[in-house]
One Martini backbone bead per residue (centre of mass of N, CA, C, O) as a GRO file, in nm:
protein
  271
    1MET     BB    1   0.096   0.036   0.022
    2ALA     BB    2   0.030   0.371  -0.122
    3ILE     BB    3   0.108   0.722  -0.130
    4VAL     BB    4   0.052   0.943  -0.409
    5VAL     BB    5   0.228   1.226  -0.543
    6GLY     BB    6   0.276   1.494  -0.719
    7ASP     BB    7   0.331   1.800  -0.790
    8ILE     BB    8   0.439   2.053  -0.555
    9HIS     BB    9   0.596   2.325  -0.584
   10GLY     BB   10   0.645   2.445  -0.276
   11ASP     BB   11   0.398   2.324  -0.109
   12LEU     BB   12   0.376   2.305   0.224
   13ALA     BB   13   0.083   2.230   0.292
   14MET     BB   14   0.068   1.986   0.103
   15THR     BB   15   0.297   1.825   0.231
   16ARG     BB   16   0.171   1.793   0.512
   17ALA     BB   17  -0.087   1.649   0.419
   18PHE     BB   18   0.050   1.409   0.283
   19LEU     BB   19   0.221   1.301   0.534
   20SER     BB   20  -0.046   1.278   0.726
   21TYR     BB   21  -0.159   1.070   0.538
   22LYS     BB   22  -0.130   0.775   0.631
   23PRO     BB   23   0.160   0.732   0.795
   24GLU     BB   24   0.188   0.408   0.771
   25ALA     BB   25   0.240   0.455   0.483
   26GLU     BB   26   0.367   0.473   0.193
   27HIS     BB   27   0.549   0.742   0.038
   28VAL     BB   28   0.515   0.920  -0.286
   29SER     BB   29   0.715   1.135  -0.485
   30LEU     BB   30   0.704   1.263  -0.836
   31GLY     BB   31   0.823   1.538  -0.820
   32ASP     BB   32   0.865   1.862  -0.826
   33ILE     BB   33   0.919   2.021  -0.541
   34VAL     BB   34   1.007   2.279  -0.675
   35ASP     BB   35   0.908   2.565  -0.816
   36SER     BB   36   0.695   2.782  -0.799
   37ARG     BB   37   0.402   2.930  -0.949
   38ASP     BB   38   0.416   3.136  -0.715
   39PRO     BB   39   0.557   3.454  -0.682
   40LEU     BB   40   0.497   3.469  -0.350
   41THR     BB   41   0.682   3.244  -0.291
   42PRO     BB   42   0.917   3.183  -0.076
   43PHE     BB   43   1.215   3.040  -0.043
   44ASP     BB   44   1.185   2.926   0.250
   45GLU     BB   45   0.935   2.752   0.178
   46GLU     BB   46   1.063   2.570  -0.032
   47LEU     BB   47   1.287   2.463   0.150
   48ALA     BB   48   1.099   2.340   0.367
   49CYS     BB   49   0.969   2.140   0.174
   50LEU     BB   50   1.223   1.984   0.100
   51ASP     BB   51   1.315   1.912   0.390
   52LEU     BB   52   1.066   1.754   0.477
   53LEU     BB   53   1.104   1.525   0.268
   54LEU     BB   54   1.405   1.450   0.335
   55ASP     BB   55   1.324   1.390   0.653
   56SER     BB   56   1.164   1.166   0.554
   57ASP     BB   57   1.026   0.844   0.429
   58CYS     BB   58   0.999   0.937   0.154
   59VAL     BB   59   0.971   0.869  -0.174
   60LEU     BB   60   1.187   0.989  -0.434
   61VAL     BB   61   1.135   1.139  -0.753
   62TRP     BB   62   1.251   1.245  -1.034
   63GLY     BB   63   1.244   1.562  -1.176
   64ASN     BB   64   1.305   1.816  -1.388
   65HIS     BB   65   1.347   2.029  -1.158
   66ASP     BB   66   1.544   1.869  -0.983
   67LEU     BB   67   1.770   1.824  -1.205
   68ALA     BB   68   1.836   2.136  -1.223
   69TYR     BB   69   1.980   2.078  -0.917
   70THR     BB   70   2.242   1.996  -1.072
   71PRO     BB   71   2.550   2.007  -1.212
   72GLU     BB   72   2.441   1.906  -1.492
   73ARG     BB   73   2.192   2.047  -1.598
   74PRO     BB   74   1.998   1.935  -1.839
   75TRP     BB   75   1.780   2.217  -1.837
   76GLY     BB   76   1.895   2.411  -1.653
   77ASP     BB   77   1.749   2.709  -1.500
   78PHE     BB   78   1.440   2.756  -1.310
   79THR     BB   79   1.488   2.962  -1.112
   80ARG     BB   80   1.368   3.274  -0.932
   81HIS     BB   81   1.602   3.284  -0.739
   82GLY     BB   82   1.864   3.459  -0.612
   83ARG     BB   83   2.086   3.620  -0.451
   84ILE     BB   84   2.271   3.613  -0.166
   85ASN     BB   85   2.330   3.794   0.088
   86ASP     BB   86   2.621   3.841   0.246
   87PRO     BB   87   2.534   3.808   0.557
   88GLU     BB   88   2.418   3.502   0.492
   89VAL     BB   89   2.638   3.310   0.385
   90GLN     BB   90   2.778   3.184   0.635
   91ALA     BB   91   2.524   3.037   0.740
   92TRP     BB   92   2.502   2.843   0.495
   93ILE     BB   93   2.814   2.715   0.499
   94ASP     BB   94   2.795   2.598   0.759
   95ASP     BB   95   2.860   2.263   0.753
   96ASN     BB   96   2.890   2.300   0.415
   97GLN     BB   97   3.099   2.189   0.180
   98TYR     BB   98   2.951   2.238  -0.083
   99LEU     BB   99   2.899   2.544  -0.045
  100ALA     BB  100   3.189   2.624   0.017
  101SER     BB  101   3.299   2.548  -0.267
  102ILE     BB  102   3.125   2.746  -0.426
  103PHE     BB  103   3.217   3.006  -0.281
  104GLU     BB  104   3.521   2.976  -0.337
  105LYS     BB  105   3.485   2.992  -0.651
  106ASN     BB  106   3.261   3.256  -0.675
  107ARG     BB  107   3.198   3.455  -0.424
  108GLU     BB  108   2.900   3.334  -0.437
  109LEU     BB  109   2.538   3.297  -0.363
  110TYR     BB  110   2.262   3.098  -0.448
  111CYS     BB  111   1.962   2.954  -0.414
  112ARG     BB  112   2.026   2.717  -0.606
  113ASP     BB  113   2.263   2.614  -0.427
  114ILE     BB  114   2.089   2.514  -0.197
  115PHE     BB  115   1.932   2.306  -0.350
  116GLU     BB  116   2.179   2.153  -0.460
  117SER     BB  117   2.283   2.059  -0.181
  118ARG     BB  118   2.040   1.879  -0.115
  119TYR     BB  119   2.057   1.690  -0.363
  120HIS     BB  120   2.343   1.595  -0.311
  121LEU     BB  121   2.283   1.446  -0.044
  122ALA     BB  122   2.061   1.262  -0.161
  123ARG     BB  123   2.248   1.113  -0.359
  124GLN     BB  124   2.442   0.997  -0.147
  125LYS     BB  125   2.181   0.838  -0.010
  126ASP     BB  126   1.980   0.735  -0.222
  127GLN     BB  127   1.687   0.917  -0.212
  128VAL     BB  128   1.668   0.931  -0.530
  129LYS     BB  129   1.464   0.832  -0.806
  130ALA     BB  130   1.357   0.739  -1.127
  131ALA     BB  131   1.212   0.481  -0.997
  132HIS     BB  132   0.906   0.316  -0.862
  133ALA     BB  133   0.755   0.060  -0.666
  134ALA     BB  134   0.391   0.066  -0.582
  135GLY     BB  135   0.138  -0.143  -0.536
  136GLY     BB  136   0.182  -0.234  -0.855
  137TRP     BB  137   0.327   0.039  -0.939
  138LEU     BB  138   0.464   0.264  -1.163
  139CYS     BB  139   0.693   0.530  -1.074
  140THR     BB  140   0.694   0.846  -1.236
  141HIS     BB  141   0.692   1.160  -1.340
  142ALA     BB  142   0.578   1.130  -1.672
  143GLY     BB  143   0.617   0.852  -1.792
  144VAL     BB  144   0.551   0.564  -2.015
  145SER     BB  145   0.591   0.514  -2.341
  146THR     BB  146   0.589   0.350  -2.642
  147ALA     BB  147   0.839   0.499  -2.746
  148LEU     BB  148   1.030   0.427  -2.514
  149THR     BB  149   1.008   0.115  -2.521
  150ALA     BB  150   1.113   0.096  -2.816
  151ALA     BB  151   1.399   0.237  -2.740
  152LEU     BB  152   1.402   0.001  -2.487
  153PRO     BB  153   1.408  -0.335  -2.540
  154SER     BB  154   1.578  -0.453  -2.279
  155ALA     BB  155   1.350  -0.415  -2.112
  156PRO     BB  156   1.092  -0.554  -1.882
  157TRP     BB  157   0.800  -0.483  -1.998
  158GLY     BB  158   0.656  -0.771  -2.047
  159SER     BB  159   0.634  -0.854  -1.736
  160ALA     BB  160   0.462  -0.641  -1.562
  161ASP     BB  161   0.695  -0.558  -1.349
  162PRO     BB  162   0.755  -0.287  -1.159
  163SER     BB  163   1.018  -0.370  -1.013
  164ALA     BB  164   1.189  -0.449  -1.259
  165ILE     BB  165   1.151  -0.183  -1.413
  166ALA     BB  166   1.259   0.014  -1.200
  167SER     BB  167   1.543  -0.105  -1.178
  168TRP     BB  168   1.621  -0.061  -1.472
  169ILE     BB  169   1.580   0.246  -1.483
  170CYS     BB  170   1.789   0.318  -1.264
  171GLU     BB  171   2.030   0.206  -1.423
  172GLU     BB  172   1.987   0.373  -1.683
  173PHE     BB  173   2.008   0.650  -1.555
  174GLU     BB  174   2.308   0.629  -1.473
  175ARG     BB  175   2.413   0.595  -1.760
  176GLU     BB  176   2.293   0.859  -1.885
  177PHE     BB  177   2.388   1.075  -1.668
  178ALA     BB  178   2.705   1.007  -1.726
  179THR     BB  179   2.711   1.151  -1.971
  180LYS     BB  180   2.882   1.341  -2.153
  181ALA     BB  181   2.922   1.626  -2.288
  182ARG     BB  182   2.822   1.800  -2.546
  183PRO     BB  183   2.863   1.981  -2.792
  184TRP     BB  184   2.706   2.279  -2.832
  185HIS     BB  185   2.635   2.233  -3.151
  186GLU     BB  186   2.457   1.963  -3.117
  187SER     BB  187   2.309   2.072  -2.844
  188LEU     BB  188   2.114   2.194  -2.576
  189ALA     BB  189   2.182   1.932  -2.445
  190HIS     BB  190   2.424   1.797  -2.214
  191TYR     BB  191   2.258   1.566  -2.090
  192GLY     BB  192   2.114   1.281  -2.167
  193LYS     BB  193   2.109   1.098  -2.445
  194GLY     BB  194   1.896   0.925  -2.367
  195PRO     BB  195   1.557   0.844  -2.364
  196LEU     BB  196   1.485   0.939  -2.070
  197PHE     BB  197   1.568   1.258  -2.166
  198CYS     BB  198   1.365   1.322  -2.353
  199ARG     BB  199   1.240   1.615  -2.553
  200ASP     BB  200   0.983   1.733  -2.681
  201TRP     BB  201   0.887   1.988  -2.888
  202THR     BB  202   0.627   2.062  -2.712
  203ARG     BB  203   0.861   2.114  -2.464
  204GLY     BB  204   1.126   2.249  -2.612
  205GLY     BB  205   1.263   2.037  -2.782
  206GLU     BB  206   1.427   1.775  -3.017
  207ASP     BB  207   1.228   1.541  -2.993
  208SER     BB  208   0.985   1.279  -3.072
  209PHE     BB  209   0.995   1.230  -2.754
  210GLY     BB  210   0.926   1.158  -2.417
  211GLY     BB  211   1.047   1.100  -2.126
  212ILE     BB  212   1.021   1.056  -1.774
  213PHE     BB  213   1.044   1.400  -1.756
  214TRP     BB  214   0.846   1.493  -2.041
  215TYR     BB  215   0.602   1.349  -2.083
  216ASP     BB  216   0.297   1.416  -2.302
  217PRO     BB  217   0.001   1.280  -2.385
  218GLN     BB  218  -0.153   1.532  -2.508
  219TRP     BB  219   0.107   1.594  -2.722
  220GLU     BB  220   0.145   1.253  -2.764
  221PRO     BB  221  -0.089   1.061  -2.909
  222SER     BB  222   0.102   0.846  -3.071
  223HIS     BB  223   0.220   0.796  -2.754
  224PRO     BB  224   0.111   0.606  -2.540
  225PRO     BB  225   0.081   0.457  -2.268
  226ASP     BB  226   0.191   0.175  -2.154
  227PRO     BB  227  -0.032  -0.116  -2.105
  228ARG     BB  228   0.148  -0.357  -1.961
  229PHE     BB  229   0.147  -0.152  -1.712
  230LYS     BB  230   0.122  -0.002  -1.416
  231GLN     BB  231   0.087   0.367  -1.392
  232ILE     BB  232   0.234   0.661  -1.234
  233PHE     BB  233   0.186   1.019  -1.289
  234GLY     BB  234   0.271   1.350  -1.388
  235HIS     BB  235   0.352   1.690  -1.496
  236THR     BB  236   0.072   1.681  -1.636
  237LYS     BB  237  -0.201   1.857  -1.639
  238VAL     BB  238  -0.527   1.797  -1.499
  239ALA     BB  239  -0.857   1.865  -1.425
  240GLY     BB  240  -0.882   1.564  -1.313
  241PRO     BB  241  -0.924   1.267  -1.230
  242MET     BB  242  -0.704   1.017  -1.399
  243ARG     BB  243  -0.817   0.710  -1.558
  244LYS     BB  244  -0.659   0.489  -1.806
  245GLY     BB  245  -0.659   0.193  -1.753
  246ASN     BB  246  -0.306   0.162  -1.665
  247HIS     BB  247  -0.334   0.483  -1.596
  248VAL     BB  248  -0.212   0.765  -1.389
  249ASN     BB  249  -0.294   1.107  -1.313
  250ILE     BB  250  -0.181   1.330  -1.028
  251HIS     BB  251  -0.184   1.616  -1.184
  252ILE     BB  252  -0.402   1.836  -1.039
  253GLU     BB  253  -0.532   2.147  -1.055
  254ASP     BB  254  -0.754   2.100  -0.819
  255GLY     BB  255  -0.590   2.065  -0.554
  256TRP     BB  256  -0.511   1.800  -0.322
  257TRP     BB  257  -0.377   1.500  -0.450
  258VAL     BB  258  -0.412   1.143  -0.420
  259PHE     BB  259  -0.294   0.799  -0.442
  260ASP     BB  260  -0.439   0.485  -0.356
  261THR     BB  261  -0.327   0.158  -0.392
  262GLU     BB  262  -0.539   0.001  -0.227
  263THR     BB  263  -0.808   0.139  -0.364
  264GLU     BB  264  -0.758   0.279  -0.636
  265GLY     BB  265  -0.778   0.594  -0.540
  266PHE     BB  266  -0.882   0.917  -0.500
  267VAL     BB  267  -0.761   1.194  -0.285
  268ARG     BB  268  -0.874   1.478  -0.119
  269LEU     BB  269  -0.698   1.713   0.101
  270GLY     BB  270  -0.719   1.988  -0.066
  271PRO     BB  271  -0.853   2.301   0.005
   0.00000   0.00000   0.00000
């Protein structure tokens, strides 16, 4: 049994409601923890949201916004928060070797560096995954399309086993993410040559389909979610609870929604 939530985007109240709901169950966050859509959301609130999830037992899945706060920066810098004022810098870098090294190199510190330091520690602890199996469902940020499974034929898609598929995706993620940077003239994307990182042109990319961080079923109708296994994803907003066949989209426009794998139903937590 697991409680699964989609894109949080720095909503601290939503995060608290999510973690408080059925606390005895496994909780899974499908990524895009930070980068609020609300311009009035302060940086400290987004940071508190990220820290609350990192300090919990929640399983975290990489989203495209989360990966933007890694040194590799596959899709650049999404953050709207700027430079940290000088008087605050020392407080941020105390007991944080990662931030201290950034400050030593650049002599300045940005809010994105703070996020980056948190994700750095999470990676060291193996706290964030590319995919996770929960309650018989495959959990990824944006979903697995038929185009992606065709591009990765060696994966155990036909097994319909979410655990085996998730393990394979996590291994493939490490292979692709470790890919060295391409020459600037070859592509706008610097890391992630493989299919998992594909970004369809409808999402501002150069590829013919989206991988698990960018897939958008609404704009890629010729590549539906693969029906051979049950999967839950977010990333693309939908107007209301959406389940079609073997897939669920939990990134719902109105309210705070979760998916309960025990009842296989949607639950609205607020507001």
